[in-house]
Biopython code that builds the backbone (N, CA, C, O; Angstrom):
import numpy as np
from Bio.PDB.StructureBuilder import StructureBuilder

atoms = [
    (1, "MET", "N", (239.185, -140.125, 68.692)),
    (1, "MET", "CA", (238.667, -138.824, 69.044)),
    (1, "MET", "C", (239.204, -137.807, 68.031)),
    (1, "MET", "O", (240.393, -137.829, 67.714)),
    (2, "ALA", "N", (238.352, -136.925, 67.522)),
    (2, "ALA", "CA", (238.735, -135.963, 66.501)),
    (2, "ALA", "C", (239.468, -134.793, 67.136)),
    (2, "ALA", "O", (239.146, -134.409, 68.260)),
    (3, "PRO", "N", (240.453, -134.215, 66.442)),
    (3, "PRO", "CA", (241.168, -133.063, 67.007)),
    (3, "PRO", "C", (240.228, -131.865, 67.123)),
    (3, "PRO", "O", (239.323, -131.669, 66.311)),
    (4, "ARG", "N", (240.477, -131.085, 68.150)),
    (4, "ARG", "CA", (239.652, -129.890, 68.385)),
    (4, "ARG", "C", (240.075, -128.788, 67.425)),
    (4, "ARG", "O", (241.260, -128.648, 67.123)),
    (5, "PRO", "N", (239.106, -128.000, 66.940)),
    (5, "PRO", "CA", (239.478, -126.875, 66.073)),
    (5, "PRO", "C", (240.245, -125.841, 66.885)),
    (5, "PRO", "O", (240.080, -125.731, 68.100)),
    (6, "ALA", "N", (241.081, -125.092, 66.189)),
    (6, "ALA", "CA", (241.879, -124.060, 66.859)),
    (6, "ALA", "C", (240.943, -123.053, 67.504)),
    (6, "ALA", "O", (239.993, -122.578, 66.880)),
    (7, "ALA", "N", (241.218, -122.740, 68.738)),
    (7, "ALA", "CA", (240.391, -121.773, 69.470)),
    (7, "ALA", "C", (240.759, -120.363, 69.054)),
    (7, "ALA", "O", (241.872, -120.108, 68.593)),
    (8, "ALA", "N", (239.829, -119.464, 69.218)),
    (8, "ALA", "CA", (240.092, -118.055, 68.916)),
    (8, "ALA", "C", (241.139, -117.542, 69.891)),
    (8, "ALA", "O", (241.384, -118.154, 70.931)),
    (9, "ALA", "N", (241.743, -116.439, 69.557)),
    (9, "ALA", "CA", (242.765, -115.834, 70.423)),
    (9, "ALA", "C", (242.184, -115.612, 71.816)),
    (9, "ALA", "O", (240.986, -115.375, 71.963)),
    (10, "ALA", "N", (243.032, -115.688, 72.830)),
    (10, "ALA", "CA", (242.586, -115.536, 74.213)),
    (10, "ALA", "C", (242.036, -114.149, 74.497)),
    (10, "ALA", "O", (241.136, -113.993, 75.322)),
    (11, "SER", "N", (242.574, -113.138, 73.817)),
    (11, "SER", "CA", (242.070, -111.788, 74.050)),
    (11, "SER", "C", (241.292, -111.325, 72.832)),
    (11, "SER", "O", (241.596, -111.736, 71.712)),
    (12, "PRO", "N", (240.288, -110.474, 73.032)),
    (12, "PRO", "CA", (239.492, -110.016, 71.898)),
    (12, "PRO", "C", (240.350, -109.210, 70.937)),
    (12, "PRO", "O", (241.338, -108.592, 71.335)),
    (13, "ALA", "N", (239.960, -109.221, 69.662)),
    (13, "ALA", "CA", (240.707, -108.484, 68.652)),
    (13, "ALA", "C", (239.762, -107.649, 67.821)),
    (13, "ALA", "O", (238.574, -107.951, 67.714)),
    (14, "GLU", "N", (240.286, -106.623, 67.249)),
    (14, "GLU", "CA", (239.533, -105.786, 66.323)),
    (14, "GLU", "C", (239.393, -106.542, 65.010)),
    (14, "GLU", "O", (240.125, -107.507, 64.789)),
    (15, "PRO", "N", (238.472, -106.136, 64.124)),
    (15, "PRO", "CA", (238.291, -106.840, 62.848)),
    (15, "PRO", "C", (239.561, -106.921, 62.012)),
    (15, "PRO", "O", (239.724, -107.874, 61.250)),
    (16, "ASP", "N", (240.461, -105.955, 62.128)),
    (16, "ASP", "CA", (241.690, -105.999, 61.330)),
    (16, "ASP", "C", (242.765, -106.877, 61.956)),
    (16, "ASP", "O", (243.876, -106.961, 61.432)),
    (17, "GLY", "N", (242.451, -107.529, 63.068)),
    (17, "GLY", "CA", (243.387, -108.430, 63.716)),
    (17, "GLY", "C", (244.207, -107.785, 64.816)),
    (17, "GLY", "O", (244.937, -108.476, 65.527)),
    (18, "ALA", "N", (244.099, -106.469, 64.970)),
    (18, "ALA", "CA", (244.840, -105.785, 66.031)),
    (18, "ALA", "C", (244.165, -106.073, 67.367)),
    (18, "ALA", "O", (242.946, -106.236, 67.414)),
    (19, "PRO", "N", (244.925, -106.137, 68.444)),
    (19, "PRO", "CA", (244.312, -106.368, 69.752)),
    (19, "PRO", "C", (243.353, -105.239, 70.095)),
    (19, "PRO", "O", (243.591, -104.079, 69.760)),
    (20, "ALA", "N", (242.272, -105.597, 70.766)),
    (20, "ALA", "CA", (241.299, -104.596, 71.194)),
    (20, "ALA", "C", (241.932, -103.692, 72.227)),
    (20, "ALA", "O", (242.886, -104.086, 72.899)),
    (21, "ALA", "N", (241.412, -102.483, 72.362)),
    (21, "ALA", "CA", (241.943, -101.540, 73.349)),
    (21, "ALA", "C", (241.875, -102.162, 74.727)),
    (21, "ALA", "O", (240.823, -102.657, 75.133)),
    (22, "GLY", "N", (242.961, -102.144, 75.439)),
    (22, "GLY", "CA", (243.004, -102.681, 76.792)),
    (22, "GLY", "C", (243.202, -104.177, 76.843)),
    (22, "GLY", "O", (243.298, -104.735, 77.936)),
    (23, "ALA", "N", (243.269, -104.856, 75.701)),
    (23, "ALA", "CA", (243.437, -106.294, 75.704)),
    (23, "ALA", "C", (244.782, -106.662, 76.308)),
    (23, "ALA", "O", (245.808, -106.086, 75.945)),
    (24, "GLY", "N", (244.781, -107.596, 77.206)),
    (24, "GLY", "CA", (246.010, -108.066, 77.823)),
    (24, "GLY", "C", (246.537, -107.129, 78.886)),
    (24, "GLY", "O", (247.669, -107.287, 79.341)),
    (25, "ALA", "N", (245.742, -106.161, 79.290)),
    (25, "ALA", "CA", (246.214, -105.179, 80.251)),
    (25, "ALA", "C", (245.840, -105.545, 81.675)),
    (25, "ALA", "O", (246.027, -104.708, 82.558)),
    (26, "GLY", "N", (245.342, -106.698, 81.956)),
    (26, "GLY", "CA", (245.070, -107.137, 83.324)),
    (26, "GLY", "C", (244.292, -106.118, 84.136)),
    (26, "GLY", "O", (244.033, -105.015, 83.655)),
    (27, "PRO", "N", (243.914, -106.466, 85.358)),
    (27, "PRO", "CA", (243.101, -105.567, 86.171)),
    (27, "PRO", "C", (243.834, -104.316, 86.624)),
    (27, "PRO", "O", (243.187, -103.314, 86.926)),
    (28, "ALA", "N", (245.156, -104.336, 86.684)),
    (28, "ALA", "CA", (245.894, -103.173, 87.173)),
    (28, "ALA", "C", (246.341, -102.264, 86.036)),
    (28, "ALA", "O", (247.055, -101.293, 86.285)),
    (29, "GLY", "N", (245.946, -102.544, 84.803)),
    (29, "GLY", "CA", (246.335, -101.702, 83.686)),
    (29, "GLY", "C", (247.580, -102.233, 83.029)),
    (29, "GLY", "O", (248.029, -103.338, 83.335)),
    (30, "PRO", "N", (248.140, -101.458, 82.131)),
    (30, "PRO", "CA", (249.316, -101.914, 81.411)),
    (30, "PRO", "C", (250.486, -102.163, 82.351)),
    (30, "PRO", "O", (250.576, -101.577, 83.429)),
    (31, "SER", "N", (251.361, -103.026, 81.926)),
    (31, "SER", "CA", (252.516, -103.366, 82.738)),
    (31, "SER", "C", (253.421, -102.155, 82.937)),
    (31, "SER", "O", (253.642, -101.379, 82.008)),
    (32, "SER", "N", (253.933, -101.999, 84.130)),
    (32, "SER", "CA", (254.847, -100.892, 84.391)),
    (32, "SER", "C", (256.250, -101.205, 83.882)),
    (32, "SER", "O", (257.150, -100.372, 83.989)),
    (33, "ALA", "N", (256.441, -102.405, 83.327)),
    (33, "ALA", "CA", (257.747, -102.772, 82.801)),
    (33, "ALA", "C", (258.022, -102.075, 81.476)),
    (33, "ALA", "O", (259.171, -102.023, 81.037)),
    (34, "SER", "N", (256.984, -101.535, 80.829)),
    (34, "SER", "CA", (257.207, -100.820, 79.582)),
    (34, "SER", "C", (257.883, -99.493, 79.886)),
    (34, "SER", "O", (258.062, -99.137, 81.051)),
    (35, "ALA", "N", (258.252, -98.772, 78.860)),
    (35, "ALA", "CA", (258.977, -97.510, 79.040)),
    (35, "ALA", "C", (258.181, -96.557, 79.929)),
    (35, "ALA", "O", (257.025, -96.261, 79.626)),
    (36, "PRO", "N", (258.769, -96.075, 81.010)),
    (36, "PRO", "CA", (258.052, -95.166, 81.901)),
    (36, "PRO", "C", (257.881, -93.802, 81.240)),
    (36, "PRO", "O", (258.683, -93.401, 80.397)),
    (37, "GLY", "N", (256.826, -93.098, 81.637)),
    (37, "GLY", "CA", (256.583, -91.769, 81.105)),
    (37, "GLY", "C", (257.566, -90.784, 81.709)),
    (37, "GLY", "O", (258.414, -91.158, 82.519)),
    (38, "PRO", "N", (257.452, -89.536, 81.319)),
    (38, "PRO", "CA", (258.361, -88.533, 81.875)),
    (38, "PRO", "C", (258.100, -88.355, 83.370)),
    (38, "PRO", "O", (256.980, -88.586, 83.825)),
    (39, "PRO", "N", (259.091, -87.956, 84.128)),
    (39, "PRO", "CA", (258.881, -87.765, 85.564)),
    (39, "PRO", "C", (257.884, -86.632, 85.777)),
    (39, "PRO", "O", (257.772, -85.745, 84.932)),
    (40, "PRO", "N", (257.161, -86.648, 86.892)),
    (40, "PRO", "CA", (256.185, -85.593, 87.135)),
    (40, "PRO", "C", (256.871, -84.237, 87.268)),
    (40, "PRO", "O", (257.983, -84.134, 87.787)),
    (41, "ALA", "N", (256.185, -83.202, 86.790)),
    (41, "ALA", "CA", (256.734, -81.852, 86.897)),
    (41, "ALA", "C", (256.690, -81.409, 88.354)),
    (41, "ALA", "O", (255.712, -81.654, 89.061)),
    (42, "LEU", "N", (257.746, -80.764, 88.785)),
    (42, "LEU", "CA", (257.819, -80.281, 90.160)),
    (42, "LEU", "C", (257.794, -78.766, 90.154)),
    (42, "LEU", "O", (258.353, -78.122, 89.267)),
    (43, "GLY", "N", (257.136, -78.208, 91.162)),
    (43, "GLY", "CA", (257.093, -76.762, 91.304)),
    (43, "GLY", "C", (258.360, -76.247, 91.968)),
    (43, "GLY", "O", (259.285, -77.008, 92.252)),
    (44, "LYS", "N", (258.386, -74.960, 92.206)),
    (44, "LYS", "CA", (259.562, -74.332, 92.823)),
    (44, "LYS", "C", (259.853, -74.887, 94.207)),
    (44, "LYS", "O", (261.005, -74.908, 94.642)),
    (45, "SER", "N", (258.803, -75.343, 94.908)),
    (45, "SER", "CA", (259.002, -75.906, 96.244)),
    (45, "SER", "C", (259.413, -77.375, 96.197)),
    (45, "SER", "O", (259.625, -77.995, 97.240)),
    (46, "GLY", "N", (259.529, -77.943, 94.972)),
    (46, "GLY", "CA", (259.921, -79.340, 94.841)),
    (46, "GLY", "C", (258.756, -80.307, 94.961)),
    (46, "GLY", "O", (258.972, -81.513, 95.080)),
    (47, "LYS", "N", (257.528, -79.810, 94.933)),
    (47, "LYS", "CA", (256.342, -80.655, 95.064)),
    (47, "LYS", "C", (255.651, -80.798, 93.715)),
    (47, "LYS", "O", (255.746, -79.920, 92.857)),
    (48, "LYS", "N", (254.940, -81.941, 93.539)),
    (48, "LYS", "CA", (254.111, -82.122, 92.362)),
    (48, "LYS", "C", (252.900, -81.195, 92.489)),
    (48, "LYS", "O", (252.607, -80.696, 93.575)),
    (49, "ILE", "N", (252.196, -80.967, 91.367)),
    (49, "ILE", "CA", (251.071, -80.044, 91.367)),
    (49, "ILE", "C", (249.975, -80.503, 92.347)),
    (49, "ILE", "O", (249.293, -79.669, 92.944)),
    (50, "CYS", "N", (249.810, -81.798, 92.510)),
    (50, "CYS", "CA", (248.754, -82.296, 93.398)),
    (50, "CYS", "C", (249.043, -81.999, 94.866)),
    (50, "CYS", "O", (248.125, -81.998, 95.686)),
    (51, "CYS", "N", (250.297, -81.750, 95.206)),
    (51, "CYS", "CA", (250.677, -81.520, 96.600)),
    (51, "CYS", "C", (251.029, -80.060, 96.877)),
    (51, "CYS", "O", (251.326, -79.687, 98.012)),
    (52, "SER", "N", (250.992, -79.239, 95.824)),
    (52, "SER", "CA", (251.329, -77.824, 95.981)),
    (52, "SER", "C", (250.105, -77.047, 96.450)),
    (52, "SER", "O", (248.972, -77.428, 96.157)),
    (53, "CYS", "N", (250.330, -75.985, 97.159)),
    (53, "CYS", "CA", (249.287, -75.032, 97.573)),
    (53, "CYS", "C", (248.134, -75.664, 98.364)),
    (53, "CYS", "O", (246.974, -75.427, 98.029)),
    (54, "PRO", "N", (248.418, -76.457, 99.399)),
    (54, "PRO", "CA", (247.312, -77.076, 100.143)),
    (54, "PRO", "C", (246.447, -76.043, 100.878)),
    (54, "PRO", "O", (245.267, -76.290, 101.125)),
    (55, "ASP", "N", (247.026, -74.893, 101.227)),
    (55, "ASP", "CA", (246.259, -73.886, 101.959)),
    (55, "ASP", "C", (245.189, -73.224, 101.100)),
    (55, "ASP", "O", (244.196, -72.728, 101.630)),
    (56, "THR", "N", (245.375, -73.208, 99.791)),
    (56, "THR", "CA", (244.337, -72.659, 98.917)),
    (56, "THR", "C", (243.510, -73.767, 98.269)),
    (56, "THR", "O", (242.362, -73.540, 97.886)),
    (57, "ARG", "N", (244.080, -74.957, 98.146)),
    (57, "ARG", "CA", (243.359, -76.060, 97.509)),
    (57, "ARG", "C", (242.185, -76.535, 98.362)),
    (57, "ARG", "O", (241.082, -76.722, 97.847)),
    (58, "ARG", "N", (242.408, -76.729, 99.640)),
    (58, "ARG", "CA", (241.361, -77.292, 100.497)),
    (58, "ARG", "C", (240.105, -76.424, 100.527)),
    (58, "ARG", "O", (239.015, -76.944, 100.288)),
    (59, "PRO", "N", (240.210, -75.110, 100.814)),
    (59, "PRO", "CA", (238.985, -74.301, 100.819)),
    (59, "PRO", "C", (238.328, -74.226, 99.439)),
    (59, "PRO", "O", (237.102, -74.199, 99.337)),
    (60, "ARG", "N", (239.143, -74.193, 98.374)),
    (60, "ARG", "CA", (238.584, -74.186, 97.022)),
    (60, "ARG", "C", (237.790, -75.458, 96.766)),
    (60, "ARG", "O", (236.670, -75.401, 96.258)),
    (61, "ASP", "N", (238.366, -76.614, 97.116)),
    (61, "ASP", "CA", (237.684, -77.889, 96.901)),
    (61, "ASP", "C", (236.382, -77.972, 97.685)),
    (61, "ASP", "O", (235.362, -78.410, 97.152)),
    (62, "GLU", "N", (236.410, -77.554, 98.944)),
    (62, "GLU", "CA", (235.190, -77.599, 99.763)),
    (62, "GLU", "C", (234.103, -76.701, 99.184)),
    (62, "GLU", "O", (232.932, -77.080, 99.166)),
    (63, "CYS", "N", (234.477, -75.526, 98.716)),
    (63, "CYS", "CA", (233.509, -74.606, 98.136)),
    (63, "CYS", "C", (232.923, -75.177, 96.845)),
    (63, "CYS", "O", (231.715, -75.096, 96.620)),
    (64, "VAL", "N", (233.778, -75.754, 95.998)),
    (64, "VAL", "CA", (233.315, -76.298, 94.728)),
    (64, "VAL", "C", (232.358, -77.460, 94.959)),
    (64, "VAL", "O", (231.393, -77.618, 94.210)),
    (65, "VAL", "N", (232.604, -78.274, 95.978)),
    (65, "VAL", "CA", (231.702, -79.386, 96.283)),
    (65, "VAL", "C", (230.327, -78.846, 96.676)),
    (65, "VAL", "O", (229.304, -79.400, 96.273)),
    (66, "LEU", "N", (230.301, -77.784, 97.449)),
    (66, "LEU", "CA", (229.028, -77.237, 97.920)),
    (66, "LEU", "C", (228.311, -76.375, 96.892)),
    (66, "LEU", "O", (227.083, -76.397, 96.814)),
    (67, "HIS", "N", (229.076, -75.605, 96.089)),
    (67, "HIS", "CA", (228.459, -74.593, 95.237)),
    (67, "HIS", "C", (228.708, -74.770, 93.749)),
    (67, "HIS", "O", (228.105, -74.056, 92.948)),
    (68, "GLY", "N", (229.570, -75.689, 93.349)),
    (68, "GLY", "CA", (229.871, -75.888, 91.935)),
    (68, "GLY", "C", (231.097, -75.098, 91.508)),
    (68, "GLY", "O", (231.553, -74.203, 92.220)),
    (69, "PRO", "N", (231.627, -75.440, 90.332)),
    (69, "PRO", "CA", (232.896, -74.855, 89.888)),
    (69, "PRO", "C", (232.779, -73.557, 89.093)),
    (69, "PRO", "O", (233.744, -73.162, 88.439)),
    (70, "ASP", "N", (231.635, -72.887, 89.127)),
    (70, "ASP", "CA", (231.457, -71.663, 88.346)),
    (70, "ASP", "C", (232.419, -70.582, 88.838)),
    (70, "ASP", "O", (232.318, -70.153, 89.987)),
    (71, "PRO", "N", (233.363, -70.127, 87.979)),
    (71, "PRO", "CA", (234.323, -69.114, 88.419)),
    (71, "PRO", "C", (233.669, -67.767, 88.730)),
    (71, "PRO", "O", (234.266, -66.928, 89.404)),
    (72, "ASP", "N", (232.437, -67.557, 88.238)),
    (72, "ASP", "CA", (231.719, -66.319, 88.544)),
    (72, "ASP", "C", (230.820, -66.472, 89.762)),
    (72, "ASP", "O", (230.167, -65.513, 90.172)),
    (73, "GLY", "N", (230.779, -67.666, 90.345)),
    (73, "GLY", "CA", (229.938, -67.927, 91.505)),
    (73, "GLY", "C", (230.661, -67.607, 92.804)),
    (73, "GLY", "O", (231.673, -66.906, 92.805)),
    (74, "PRO", "N", (230.140, -68.119, 93.900)),
    (74, "PRO", "CA", (230.716, -67.809, 95.210)),
    (74, "PRO", "C", (232.135, -68.343, 95.414)),
    (74, "PRO", "O", (232.848, -67.874, 96.302)),
    (75, "CYS", "N", (232.548, -69.307, 94.611)),
    (75, "CYS", "CA", (233.890, -69.890, 94.759)),
    (75, "CYS", "C", (234.932, -69.203, 93.888)),
    (75, "CYS", "O", (236.113, -69.547, 93.950)),
    (76, "GLY", "N", (234.518, -68.250, 93.089)),
    (76, "GLY", "CA", (235.430, -67.586, 92.163)),
    (76, "GLY", "C", (236.706, -67.075, 92.806)),
    (76, "GLY", "O", (237.792, -67.345, 92.295)),
    (77, "PRO", "N", (236.611, -66.339, 93.918)),
    (77, "PRO", "CA", (237.846, -65.845, 94.545)),
    (77, "PRO", "C", (238.767, -66.967, 95.044)),
    (77, "PRO", "O", (239.990, -66.837, 94.995)),
    (78, "LEU", "N", (238.177, -68.060, 95.521)),
    (78, "LEU", "CA", (238.992, -69.184, 96.001)),
    (78, "LEU", "C", (239.670, -69.895, 94.828)),
    (78, "LEU", "O", (240.826, -70.308, 94.928)),
    (79, "ILE", "N", (238.943, -70.034, 93.720)),
    (79, "ILE", "CA", (239.520, -70.654, 92.524)),
    (79, "ILE", "C", (240.669, -69.792, 92.010)),
    (79, "ILE", "O", (241.740, -70.305, 91.686)),
    (80, "ALA", "N", (240.441, -68.482, 91.937)),
    (80, "ALA", "CA", (241.479, -67.571, 91.445)),
    (80, "ALA", "C", (242.707, -67.594, 92.354)),
    (80, "ALA", "O", (243.836, -67.569, 91.865)),
    (81, "ALA", "N", (242.498, -67.641, 93.667)),
    (81, "ALA", "CA", (243.626, -67.666, 94.606)),
    (81, "ALA", "C", (244.442, -68.949, 94.438)),
    (81, "ALA", "O", (245.671, -68.915, 94.501)),
    (82, "HIS", "N", (243.768, -70.073, 94.227)),
    (82, "HIS", "CA", (244.493, -71.333, 94.063)),
    (82, "HIS", "C", (245.273, -71.333, 92.750)),
    (82, "HIS", "O", (246.414, -71.791, 92.706)),
    (83, "ARG", "N", (244.666, -70.827, 91.694)),
    (83, "ARG", "CA", (245.376, -70.758, 90.413)),
    (83, "ARG", "C", (246.594, -69.841, 90.523)),
    (83, "ARG", "O", (247.653, -70.146, 89.973)),
    (84, "ALA", "N", (246.449, -68.727, 91.226)),
    (84, "ALA", "CA", (247.580, -67.809, 91.397)),
    (84, "ALA", "C", (248.698, -68.493, 92.180)),
    (84, "ALA", "O", (249.875, -68.321, 91.865)),
    (85, "CYS", "N", (248.336, -69.255, 93.181)),
    (85, "CYS", "CA", (249.337, -69.987, 93.969)),
    (85, "CYS", "C", (250.071, -70.992, 93.084)),
    (85, "CYS", "O", (251.297, -71.089, 93.141)),
    (86, "LEU", "N", (249.329, -71.737, 92.267)),
    (86, "LEU", "CA", (249.952, -72.728, 91.387)),
    (86, "LEU", "C", (250.873, -72.042, 90.380)),
    (86, "LEU", "O", (251.949, -72.556, 90.076)),
    (87, "ARG", "N", (250.461, -70.891, 89.864)),
    (87, "ARG", "CA", (251.325, -70.150, 88.926)),
    (87, "ARG", "C", (252.594, -69.680, 89.623)),
    (87, "ARG", "O", (253.671, -69.688, 89.027)),
    (88, "SER", "N", (252.470, -69.267, 90.889)),
    (88, "SER", "CA", (253.659, -68.807, 91.624)),
    (88, "SER", "C", (254.636, -69.961, 91.860)),
    (88, "SER", "O", (255.830, -69.738, 92.059)),
    (89, "GLU", "N", (254.126, -71.185, 91.836)),
    (89, "GLU", "CA", (254.969, -72.386, 91.961)),
    (89, "GLU", "C", (255.598, -72.765, 90.629)),
    (89, "GLU", "O", (256.460, -73.642, 90.577)),
    (90, "GLY", "N", (255.172, -72.109, 89.545)),
    (90, "GLY", "CA", (255.738, -72.393, 88.234)),
    (90, "GLY", "C", (254.888, -73.295, 87.362)),
    (90, "GLY", "O", (255.317, -73.681, 86.274)),
    (91, "PHE", "N", (253.695, -73.638, 87.816)),
    (91, "PHE", "CA", (252.815, -74.505, 87.030)),
    (91, "PHE", "C", (252.002, -73.648, 86.067)),
    (91, "PHE", "O", (251.745, -72.474, 86.334)),
    (92, "ASP", "N", (251.596, -74.245, 84.942)),
    (92, "ASP", "CA", (250.774, -73.561, 83.956)),
    (92, "ASP", "C", (249.318, -73.848, 84.296)),
    (92, "ASP", "O", (248.727, -74.811, 83.805)),
    (93, "ALA", "N", (248.756, -73.003, 85.138)),
    (93, "ALA", "CA", (247.369, -73.221, 85.587)),
    (93, "ALA", "C", (246.464, -72.133, 85.080)),
    (93, "ALA", "O", (245.265, -72.149, 85.356)),
]
sb = StructureBuilder()
sb.init_structure("model")
sb.init_model(0)
sb.init_chain("A")
sb.init_seg("    ")
for serial, (resi, resn, name, xyz) in enumerate(atoms, 1):
    if name == "N":
        sb.init_residue(resn, " ", resi, " ")
    sb.init_atom(name, np.array(xyz, "f"), 0.0, 1.0, " ", f" {name:<3s}", serial, name[0])
structure = sb.get_structure()
């Protein structure tokens, strides 16, 4: 029986031989064992930006879903209030 020719690399590669973007990153993305990114920024209340200002975020989000994100539209005051709240927490919004 003749030996089999060497198979191509298991993951796709770019023409220059570099791994293709996302190659070897499995379904969950890159391994978390690599160097972690910087810790999330916390506001003055100790919360991340996604958890800050829920009292202004919820009405803003509901309005934007119904009417769109135009700051000059009906949601403008809600958008401005949420941004002001985030700025008061120390975020650059």
